[in-house]
Each structure stands twice: as C-alpha cells, then as structure tokens.
N, C-alpha and C positions, 0 to 999 in steps of 0.2 A: 538427462536432459532429454525431449521427445524430439522425434525422429518430424522434419516437416520436410523430406524432403519431396521438388514435387507441389508444392502448394505455392501461386502465385503469390508475389510480395507486396509489400506497400512501405512508402517512404513516409519516413517521421512526418515531416511536412504534410503530407497527403491525410495520414491519420491524423495531428492535431485538426485539420482544418474540415475532414469528413466525421471522429469522434474522438472529442477532446473528452467528452462527459467529465467535468469536474464535476457534475450536480449529479448525480446516477442513483439507480437502485441497483446497491453492491449486494450478492450470497458468495459464501465461500463455501469449499468441499475439501473434506480431507479423503485425497484417494488416493491411493497404493497406486506403487511406477506403470504397473502394467495394463489398470485402467485408466491414466493417464493417459496413455498412447490409442488406446484406444478411441477414448474421446477425437481425440486431435485428426485420427485418421478419418471420424464421422464425419468430423467438421472440412478437412480437407477440401472437397469440391465447392466448397459455397465460400471459403473464406481463403483471406491474404493474410501472409507472416509479414507482420517487421521486419523488414530487411535496414542495418545502416553500414554503408561500408562493406558488405559482404558479409557482415554479421547479425545471427539470427537468434543468439543465444545473447543475453548481456547481463551481466554480474552487476548488482548492485548492493550497496550500502546504507543500511538504514542505521541512523543515532538515532533516540528518544529519549524526551527531555521529560523532566515532571518535577511536583513538589517533591520536598520532605518528606511529606506525607503522604507522598502518591496520591494526591487528587486524582490527577487524572486515571489513575490504573482503576480505581473503586469507583470511580462513578460508573463506569463501564463495565466490571465486576457486574455491580449491581442494575447495570443497563437503565439507565437513568437517561430522561432524553437531550437535555441538556449537557453533552457528557464532549468533551473536546481529546483531540490525539494534537502532539505537535513534535515533530522531527526533522532533521535533515537527511536528505537523500542523495548521495554522491550517487551518480551514472558513471564506473570503472572504468569503463569502455573510452568513455569520449573525457570525463574530469569534468562534466557538469556537474552541478550542484543547488540545490535547491533547500532553503526554508520550508517548510510544509507544516501548515495548519488543518486540521482535521473539525469538523465540527457538523451538525445534525439538524436539517432543514424540517420544512415542511413532511410527515408522511414516513420516518426517518428516513429520508434523502439523504445520503452523505453530500457535505458540501467542502473540497480540498483548493484551498487558498495557496499561492505557492509563491515564494519571493527569490529574484534568482543569490546565491547566496558565494563564498569563498570557499573552494573545497580544503581552504586551510584550518576554517572555523566551523566544519563540520560538527566537532565537539564540545562548544561555546554556543553561546546567545548573546548577538554582539549586542550594543546599542540600538543601533537598525532594525536587528532581531525583537529585540525588545516591544518597541513603538509598532511591527505589526505584527507582534501575536497578540498588543493589548488591539489595537486596534480591527483581529479581527473578532477576537473575542467581544468583543461590544458589537460590531456589528451584525455578527449573527445570532445578538440576543443569548447569550450563553452564560452573561452573565452581567454586574455593573463595568463602569466604568474604576470604581473604586480595587473588587474584587479582581479586573482584570491586573490592573498595576500588582498588586499584591503576588498573583498569579505569576507572572512572566520574569518577577524583580527575584523568587525565588526556583523561577526555574535551573536544577542542574541535570546533567544527562546519566541516566540511570541504563542504560541498555544498549547493544550494538545489534545488528542483526544483519548480515551476509547470504545473500542467495542468487540463484541463475534464473531470470524470468525471459518469458516466451511467450509474444502476444499475438493473437489472433483479431483482424477482424472481420465481423461477418454484415460485409456491405446492403445487404439487402432486410438486414434485419436490424441496423442501427445498434448493432449490440458490437464489444469485445467480449474478450476471454485472457485471462491471462492467467498462465502454468510456471509456478516459481516450487523451484527444487534445488538443492543439496544448500536446505536453508542449516543457519549453525546460529545462534546465537553467545554474547557474549556479557556478561553485569558489570556493570561499575557501583567501586563502595562507597560509601556516601561524602566522601572527599574528591567524588569525580574520578578516582583512579579506574581503569580498568583490570579485572578481576580476570587472570588465565582460566577461564571457564569451558569454553568453546565446544556448550552440548550440541549434537545436531541430530535432526530428526528425518534417515536418509530414507527410512521405510514409510515413510509420506508425503506427498506433495500436496501441493495446495493451488487449486482450481479456484478462481477468481470470475464470476463473470460479473458488465458492470454495463444495466443497461436503463435506456429511459424512464422505463415503468414495466410491461410487460415482461414476463418470461422469455426468455431468449431459446434459440433449438440447444445450446449448448446448457442450461439449465431442465430441460424437459428430457434431453438422455440421459442428465444425470440421475433424475430423478427416477426412470423405468431400471437404470442401473442398481437403484436402493439405495441410491446415494439422496441426502438430505442437507439443507443447508445447516450448517454449522457458527455459532454466536464466537466466534472466534477472532485473532487479531494476534499478529506474529510478537507485538506488546505483550499481551496479556498470556500467551503461550510462552514467551520467554521468560516472565516475571516469574 
C-alpha cells in the first residue's frame, strides 16, 4: 500500500460534503507498485488523505451479484451503454455495509446509488434489496420494470473481491483518486457456494480517478508516464 506520511488529512464527513461524487467520470489505470508511489508523492503537496480513527488504508470486501446467465458481466464486456453492476460493499474496518447499484448516465458518467445494508446479508439480496435494485434499474432507464423485476429475482452471488484502498482528495481540482492494492478474488459456484480460489494480482495496483468532468492532475501525470485508461472492472477482471 502507498506511503502517505506527511500528507494532510481529511475526515470522511468532510470528504462526503466536498466530494462525494456519486455521479462522476471515472478512469481506471493498471499501475505497478513503484509508479503508484510516484503518483502519490507527486500529488502530496496538493492532496488530502482520508483518515478515519487514525487509519489511512482501509480494507474493503465486495460481493458481486449477477444472473445465472451473467447478464451484467456480458453487458459490460460488450460495452453496452445501458449496463449495470450490483454489489454489496463492506468496509471491514468499521463494519459498515451498503448494497450498491451502478449504472451509466449521460455521456458515460457513472451513477452509483447505495442502500445501507446489514453486513450479515452481504452475500445475498434481501427483499428490501430486491426492491432497491428494481427501483434503481428502472429510474436510471437501464431497463423496463418487467426486466428489472426479472433481473432482481434471478440475482445470485458470483464473486468476492477484497482489497486495501487509500483515498486522496484534491480540493482545488474537485477531484479524487483511489489507490487499490492487495487485490484478491474468490468465485462462487452456480449454487452460491464460495470456491476456494483466492487469485491475487500483487504485481499491479488499480488507480481510479473520479472527476466531475475534465481530467484531473492524476490523469495528466499518468498520461505523461505512459499509462492510459483501461476499460476494466474488478468484477470483469476477477471473472
């Protein structure tokens, strides 16, 4: 995980009030660990690092849900505009959990809606979760009510992902960058049972920039270093 010593800090409440960016332009990059630290060092004078209870690096666990036919996976693989992603995200350090539905808005902007969830239900969709998924898929014009209902009823867990995340806020640029390290994936079988696979990619990190519209200093530095945005997702990569 990157060294953030000496970087000013920001609290979660401050970050949410200044840069929640639930509607945003995302760019993802696959970057070796050495280059990851160079990016953090370059941003340090203008950045604030998220700190909660003295911690700057946070463990995340995500469970991804799809239909038996892997509709969400294939829509993303084929780069369809009206694609979606459904997952639970658990913040392992705090125990908070959310059910999240990600859809594509206008001009390829990512829209993320979240619903507070019981961590004990992180690997299943509850009745309230089904209603939330249907509502978001319909209101985002991703699909019709009948299609959304069919999708929601069919959802099963297909993959787990765990990683460590460090978040930098760039207040003068209204932007954010996240640095995901120590990524691992575990798949589920068709009956929803976890397979002991445990694939990891320690030789690569994922840097994700989150901006209202224009490229951020993080993007521009990565471009100068020869890194280009990659059409990847942790879900698609793990599958």
